[in-house]
N, C-alpha and C positions, 0 to 999 in steps of 0.2 A: 167814860171816854168813848167817843164814836169811832167804829172801825169801817174803813172804806171797803166796800164790796166790789168784786170784779164784775164787770158787765157780762151779760149773757153771751155776747158775740165772741169774747175772748175765750170763754170756756169751750165754746163750740169749735173754735179754731184749734185749740190745744188737743181736743179729743180727736179731731180729724188727723192731726199730725201723728198722734200715737197709733191710730188705726192704720195709717199709711206705712209707718215703720214696721208694724207687725205683718202687714201684707207683703212688704218687700222681703222680710226675713223668711216668711213661709215659702215664698216663691223660690228664694235662693236654696232653701233646704230641699225643695222639690226637684229643682234642676240638678242639684248635687246627687240626689238619690237616683234620679233617672240616668245620669251619666255613669253611675256605677253599675247599672244593670247591663247584663250581657245581651247582645243582639239576638233576636229570635231566630231559631234554626229554619233554614229554607225548606220549603215543601216540594217534594218530588213525586210525580206520578209513578206509582210502583210498577204499573204495566209497561212503562217505557224503559226500564232498566233490566239488565241481564244479571240474574242472581244465581250463584252456584254454591255447592256445599263441598267443604274440604273432606277429602276421602283418603283413606290409607289402604295401600295394596300395591299391586304391580302396575307400574306406569310404563307404557310403551313409548319410547323416544323415536320420533320420526322427523324427517325433513321432506319438504315438498318443493317441486319445481315444475315448470312448464317446459315443453319440448316438442319434438316432432319425431315421427317414424322415418327412418332412413334405410334405404336398401343397402345391404352389405355387398351385394354384387352389382356394381355400377359400371357401365360400359360407355366411355366417351368415344365418339367416332370423329376422328379428324379428317380434314380434306387430304386425299392422297397426293394431290398435285394441284398446280394452278388450273382452275377450271371455272366454268360458269354453270349456275343451276339451271337446268333445262326443264325438269319436271319434278314436282313433289307428289308422291303417291300415297303417303300415310301421314295422318295428323296426330298430334300429341294426345295421349290417353288411349291409343289403340294397342290391343294385345298383339305382340309380334313374336315370330320365331326367329331363329338364328339366320335363316335364309330369306327372310322377308326383305324385299327391295324397298327402301324408304324413299329414295329419290334417284334421279338420273342427272349426271353432270355431262358437260361436253368440253372437249379439248381437241380441235382439229389437228394441231401439230402432233399431239401424242398419237392420234389415230394414224396419221401419215407415217410416223416413225415405226409404228407396229407393222404396217403394210410393207415398208421397205425391209424391215428385219425378216419378215416371212419370205420375201423374194430372195434375199441374200442366202437364207437357209436352203431354199429350193435350188439355187444356183450351185451352192457348195455340194449338195447331194448329187446333182447331175455331174459335176466335175469329178466327184469320187467314182462314179460309175465309169466315166470315160477313162479315168486313170487306171482303173482295174483292167479294163479291156486292153488299153495300150501296153501296160506292163505284162499282161498275160501273153499278148502277141510277141513282145520282145523275148519273153522267156521261151516261148515255143520256137522262135527263130534260133535262139542259142542252143536249145536242145537239138534242133535239126542239124546245126553246124557241128555239135558235139558227136552226133550219130555219124555224120560224114567222116569226121576225123577218126572216129573209132573204126569205121570200115576200112579207111585207108591204112590205118595202123595195122589192122589184121592182115590186109593184103601184103603190106611191106614185110611183116614178120614171116609170112609164108614164103615170100620171094627170097628173103635173106636165107631162110633155112634151105630152100632149093638150091640157091647158088653155092652155098657152103657144101652141100652134098656133091654137086657137080665138080666143085673145085677139089674136093677130096678124091674123087675118082679120076681127076686129071682131064675132065672134059671141059670145064669152064676155067676162067682165069681168076686169079686171086684178087685182081682189081675189081672185077664185077661183084665178087663176094663181099668185099669191104664196102663198096658203094651201096649195095642193097642193105647191108647191115646198118650203115650209118643212117640211111633213109628210114629204116624201121625204128631206130633209136630216136630220131627227131620226131617222128609221128607219135611215138609213145609219150615223149615229154609234152608235146602239144596237147595230147588227149588228157594228160594229168592236169595241165594248166587250165584247160577248158572246163574240166569237171569242177575245179576249184572256183572258177569264175561263175559257173552256173550256181554253185552253192551261195557265193557272195551276192549274186543277183537276187536270189530268193530272199535273203536278209534285207537287201535294198528295197525290194518290193514291199515287204512288211513295214519297213520304216516309212516309206513314202505314203503308204495307205494309212499308217498310224497318224502321220502329220495331218493328212487331209481329214481323217476321222476326228482328230482333236479340234480342228477348225470348225467342223460341222457341229460338234458338241458345244463349242463356244457360241456359235451363231444360234444354235437351238436354245441355249440358256438365255441369250439376249432376246430372242423372239418371244420366249415364254415370259420374260420379264416385261417386255413391252405389251404382250397380250394381257398379262395380269394387271398392268396399270390401266389398260383400256377397260378391262372388266371391272376394275375398282371404281370406274366412273358410275357404275350401277351400285350405289351405296346400300349395303345390307346391314341388318340389325346386329348381327354377330353373336347375340345370345337370345335365349327365350326370356321374354319379360314384357314390360310396358314402356312404350315410347313416352318419355317425360318431357323432353325439350326438343324443339326443332327451330333454332334461332337463325334460320336463313329464309330467303324469299326467292321466288322464281325470277331469273334474270340477274341475280346477284353474282358479282365476280368474286371469286375466292382465291386466296393464296394457300400454298401448302401449309397444313397444320391448323387451319381454321376449324373451330368446333362446328360440326354439322348437326350432331344429335346426341342425346343422352338417353340411354336405355337402362332401366332398372329391373332386376329380378323381383317379381311380385311377391313370392312366398318367403323369401329370405330377408326378413326385416329386423332391424334393431331400433332402440329408442335412444335419442340424444336429449338429455335433460340439462337445463340451465339452473344450477343451484347457487343461491346467494353465497358469496365468499365467506360471510360470517357463519354460515351454517354448514359449510362443506368440510370443516376441519376434522369432523368425526367420521366421514364417509370412508369405507374401506372396500377393497376388492372382495367380491363374494357375498355382500350383504343383499338380503332379499328386497325386491322392489315390486310394487303394484303399479301397473300402467293402465290408466283409465282412458279409453278411446271414445268415451261418451256413447258407445254402442256395445260396451262390454269391457271387462277388466282382464288384463293379461298379466300373469306372473312372470317374474324375471329376476335377474341378479346382476350386480355391478361387475363389469368386465374391465373398465378403463376409467381413470380419472385424469383429466387434462392437467398437467402441471402448471399451466399458465392461467392467469385471470384475465378475462376480457369483458370490459363493461361492467365490472363488479360481480360477475358470475363465473362459475367454474363448470366446464362441460363434463358431463358424466355419461359414459356409454353403458347401455343396459342390454344384455342378451335376453331375448324373449323366449318363453317356454310354453309349450302347449299349442293348441289350435288358435289361429287368429280369428277374431270376431269378424262379422261381415262388415265390409266397408274399410277394412284396414288396408292402407296403401301408402306408398312413399309420400313424404311431406305432410301427412295428416297430423294436425295439432293434438297433443295428448297432455295429460297431467300425470306426473309420477310421484309416488310416495316411497321413500327409502326408509327401511326399518334399521335404526342404528343400534339399539340395545333395549333390554327389558330391565327396569329398575325394580328391585324387590323390596317390599315393605317400606314404602316411602309415603309421605304426605304430598298430595297434589290436588290441584283444582284446574278448572278450565283456564285457558290462557287469557289474562286481562288484556284489554285493548292497548294499554300503555306499558305492559310488562315486558321486560327484557331479561334474559338469563343472567344469573349471577349479579343481581341488582337489588336495591332496597327501594320500595315504593310505598305509598300510602293507599290503603284500601278501606272502604267503608264496610265495617262488620255489623251485621244486623243485631239488634237487641233481642233479648229472649222473647219479648212479646211481638217481635217483627213490626213494631210501629215506627221504628226509626233505625238509624245506623250511625255509628261513630267511627271516625277515621283512626286506623291503627297502622303503625309501621310494619311492613312485612318484608322479610328477606327471602328472595327467590333464588332457586338453584338452577338445575338443568332444565332445559325447555324442550318441548316437542311441537308438533304442528298445532295441536288444539289444547294441550295441557302443559303445566309447568310445575316443577317441584317446589314445595314449601320447606324452607330451611328453618325459619323462625318467625314468630309473630302470630301464628294461628294454630288452632288445635283441630283434631278430627271432629267433624260435626259442625264446625263454625260455618255460617253462611255469610258470604261477602258479595258485594256488587262488583261485577267485572266490566261494566260498561264504561265508556269514556266519561269521567266526572270532572274534567278540567274546568267546566263552568262553575264548579263549587270548590275551587282550590282554596279560597279564603275561609271556608267553613269546616269546622271540626265535627259537626253533626248535621244530619238531614232528617226530615220527617217524611213519612210516606202518607199518601192520601189515596 
């Protein structure tokens, strides 16, 4: 029996279909395998990252803040009265003494009042002199009258004694004796009264002089006050120091109390630091501080902590110790570092860019061969200016990357080149 044989074209087509199916299967297997592969680790230039080693030992906790030097002795000079600025004699930045005249003010009305007060005082003094002369003259007149009465009294006493003697001998009359005796008695009483009036007059003189003297003292005090107010128009520094501010101009009209100038004592300075409120909770009175003036470092200690928070910062006052470096002056910008405490036998590293105290972050720990690094969770503890405590996740001697690695947040490993 004859068997029908397939044509050559059909065999070729079948073979192609089989080959295509095999190719599709192989491709599917390849894609599946590739999809199961992990992505390649990104490569990082090692010289561009900051690497530090975990250390064990004493960690110094510090906080840092910026601030300024402030004079502890500051003298604000107010306008003593309504006036106009006539002349400015000293400019800010000048070293001044307490008697240095900073400016001259003018107030014609005040000057006129001072002149009138002086003339009133002079008139009262002249009136006192006249009163003394007049009262002394009156006293002399009364003393003369008293002397006359005393003489008359003496003569009357002698005449009464003579008339009584004559009457006893029968030469004179009894009436003459009684009349002369009555006259002598009258003059004696007048003499006594005049002596008392002379004594009262002396007290009256003292009282009148005291009244006038009191008026003179009152006018003298008023004149001195007016004179002092005129003198205050020559504005003086008041203390030895540096003139810092002079916020007025020539010709400016001032009202009483307007600030004319600010004078600060040059040598008696303190530092005022602004510390972030999140870092100020551990600051205490008496802690040591280093103040960097960019021309030298001054030691100091905390003397006051402002209880209020302003703009997210706490103001801390620092008393400075030792000699001031050159260029130290009020309002100079400084950096301050406050020593909080010393932590003994703790693990610590340099402070990571994104690391905050009492927080858990991911850090890239270097492999043993330093060819790459793997991300590990690290629990941080207390922090300082440039270091931070390691609570868990790292061991002494581990090397980690402290730079900002946020660009590789999706990677668990990196490779160095």
